[in-house]
C-alpha positions in Angstrom: 56.9 91.8 146.8 57.7 94.0 143.3 56.9 97.6 143.2 56.6 99.3 139.9 57.1 103.2 140.2 56.2 105.1 137.0 58.0 108.2 135.8 56.0 110.4 138.0 56.9 109.0 141.2 60.3 108.6 140.6 60.3 112.5 139.8 58.8 113.1 142.8 61.4 110.9 144.8 64.0 113.5 142.8 62.4 116.6 143.7 62.0 115.4 147.4 65.5 114.2 148.1 66.8 117.2 146.4 64.9 119.5 148.9 65.8 117.3 152.2 69.3 116.8 151.4 72.1 116.9 148.9 73.6 113.9 149.7 70.4 112.0 149.2 69.8 113.6 146.2 73.2 112.3 144.6 72.1 109.2 145.5 68.7 108.9 144.2 69.6 111.4 141.1 72.5 109.7 140.5 71.2 106.3 140.3 68.3 107.3 138.0 70.6 109.4 135.9 73.2 106.6 135.9 70.5 103.6 135.1 69.5 105.7 132.5 65.6 105.9 133.0 63.4 107.8 131.0 64.0 111.3 129.3 61.7 112.9 131.8 63.3 111.8 135.0 66.9 112.4 133.4 65.4 115.9 132.7 63.8 116.5 136.1 67.4 115.2 137.8 69.1 117.8 136.0 66.8 120.8 136.8 66.6 119.7 140.7 70.4 119.7 140.5 70.5 123.1 138.9 68.1 124.2 141.8 69.8 122.8 144.5 72.9 124.1 143.0 71.7 127.7 143.1 70.0 127.7 146.3 73.4 126.1 147.6 75.2 128.5 145.9 72.7 131.4 147.6 73.5 129.6 151.1 77.1 129.7 151.0 77.0 133.7 150.1 75.0 134.4 153.1 77.0 132.0 155.6 80.3 133.7 154.0 78.6 137.0 154.4 77.8 136.1 158.6 80.8 134.7 159.1 82.9 137.8 158.3 80.2 139.9 160.1 80.4 138.1 162.9 84.4 138.9 163.2 83.5 142.8 163.0 82.3 144.3 166.3 78.6 144.8 167.2 77.9 142.7 164.2 74.8 141.1 165.6 73.3 144.5 166.9 73.8 146.0 163.3 71.6 146.7 160.0 73.8 144.2 158.3 72.4 141.5 160.7 68.9 142.4 160.2 69.7 142.2 156.1 71.3 138.7 156.8 68.6 137.5 159.0 65.6 138.7 156.9 67.2 137.4 153.6 68.1 133.9 154.9 64.2 133.8 155.9 63.2 134.6 152.5 65.5 132.3 150.6 64.1 129.8 153.1 61.0 130.2 152.3 61.4 130.8 148.3 63.3 127.0 148.6 60.3 125.4 150.4 58.1 127.2 147.3 60.1 126.3 144.4 60.7 122.6 145.6 56.5 122.5 146.6 55.8 123.7 142.8 58.5 121.7 141.0 57.0 118.4 143.2 53.3 119.5 142.5 54.2 120.1 138.6 55.5 116.4 138.9 52.6 115.0 140.3 50.0 116.8 138.1 52.0 115.8 134.9 50.3 113.0 132.9 52.2 110.1 132.3 52.8 109.2 128.6 50.9 106.6 127.2 53.5 103.9 126.2 53.4 103.3 122.5 52.8 100.1 121.2 55.6 98.3 119.2 55.1 98.8 115.8 56.6 96.1 113.6 54.8 96.3 110.9 56.4 99.7 109.5 59.9 97.6 109.7 58.0 94.7 107.5 56.7 96.9 104.8 60.4 98.4 104.3 
């Protein structure tokens, strides 16, 4: 059974794997990038990598903030913990919104019509 995926669904797969798991994104995005797929898929892979890195860095910052706060007394009853809790919730919602937006944009994007090979131009030269 041979299934032909067009570039639209490949881009959706890249964005979905980037949202679900970083390792899954490395496998899927790396496959499409190394295989030298269409330029739009490579562009989607680069953008998904950049967005994933941004959210990973934000998550790392809040994790370090929480770990350092956990070393202090009364951290969990302080305003710092409230800030951490609210901030991580906002970042989680923003991550869902950003990835959902890029998935929808990949689905709505029209496929470029495949250009017929024009051998007449080569023969005229």
